[in-house]
C-alpha positions as CSV (number, residue, x, y, z in Angstrom):
1,M,122.7,83.9,74.8
2,A,124.2,86.5,77.1
3,I,124.4,89.0,74.3
4,L,120.7,88.7,73.6
5,R,119.9,89.1,77.2
6,W,121.9,92.4,77.3
7,I,120.2,93.6,74.1
8,G,116.8,92.8,75.7
9,R,117.7,94.7,78.9
10,I,118.8,97.7,76.9
11,F,115.6,97.7,74.8
12,V,113.5,97.5,78.0
13,L,115.5,100.3,79.5
14,L,114.9,102.5,76.5
15,I,111.2,101.8,76.5
16,V,111.0,102.6,80.2
17,A,112.9,105.9,79.7
18,A,110.6,106.9,76.8
19,V,107.5,106.2,78.9
20,V,108.9,108.1,81.9
21,T,109.9,111.1,79.7
22,G,106.5,111.1,78.1
23,F,104.7,111.1,81.5
24,A,107.0,113.8,82.9
25,A,106.5,116.0,79.8
26,R,102.8,116.4,80.8
27,F,103.9,118.5,83.7
28,T,106.2,120.8,81.7
29,D,105.3,124.2,80.2
30,G,104.9,123.3,76.5
31,P,106.3,120.4,74.5
32,L,109.4,118.5,75.4
33,A,111.2,117.2,72.2
34,M,108.8,114.9,70.5
35,F,106.5,114.6,73.5
36,P,103.5,116.9,73.9
37,G,103.7,119.0,77.0
38,G,101.4,120.6,79.5
39,E,99.6,123.9,79.4
40,L,101.5,127.0,78.2
41,V,101.4,129.0,81.4
42,A,104.8,130.8,81.4
43,G,104.9,134.5,80.4
44,E,102.2,137.2,80.7
45,M,98.7,136.8,79.3
46,V,97.8,139.2,76.6
47,A,94.2,140.1,75.8
48,E,94.4,142.1,72.6
49,P,95.1,140.3,69.3
50,L,98.6,140.5,67.8
51,A,98.8,142.2,64.4
52,D,102.5,141.6,63.5
53,W,103.5,137.9,63.5
54,S,106.9,138.5,61.8
55,F,108.8,137.5,64.9
56,V,107.6,133.9,64.5
57,H,109.7,133.4,61.3
58,A,112.8,133.0,63.5
59,L,111.3,130.1,65.4
60,E,112.0,126.6,64.3
61,E,109.2,125.0,66.3
62,M,106.0,126.3,68.0
63,A,103.1,124.7,69.7
64,A,99.9,126.3,70.8
65,R,96.6,125.2,72.2
66,S,93.6,127.1,70.8
67,Y,91.0,125.9,73.3
68,R,90.3,126.2,77.0
69,R,90.2,123.3,79.3
70,R,86.9,122.9,81.1
71,P,87.0,123.4,84.8
72,R,86.8,120.3,87.0
73,G,83.3,119.4,87.9
74,S,81.8,121.2,84.8
75,S,79.2,119.2,82.9
76,D,79.3,121.4,79.8
């Protein structure tokens, strides 16, 4: 019975750690492992479109949001 109790505690601890990590990831700049992250705000903003995307081939993982978040209090 003691072994089952310890397995249960470890399971609950893992679930709590996953929930806390998922919540904390919302405040990071971009995704954190398998958790979606917050807004991509690091780096400089570029207005003109990028013509050469060949540098992306070296990346293993990339996430981008293609919409703007509505300002608070906006009814549209």
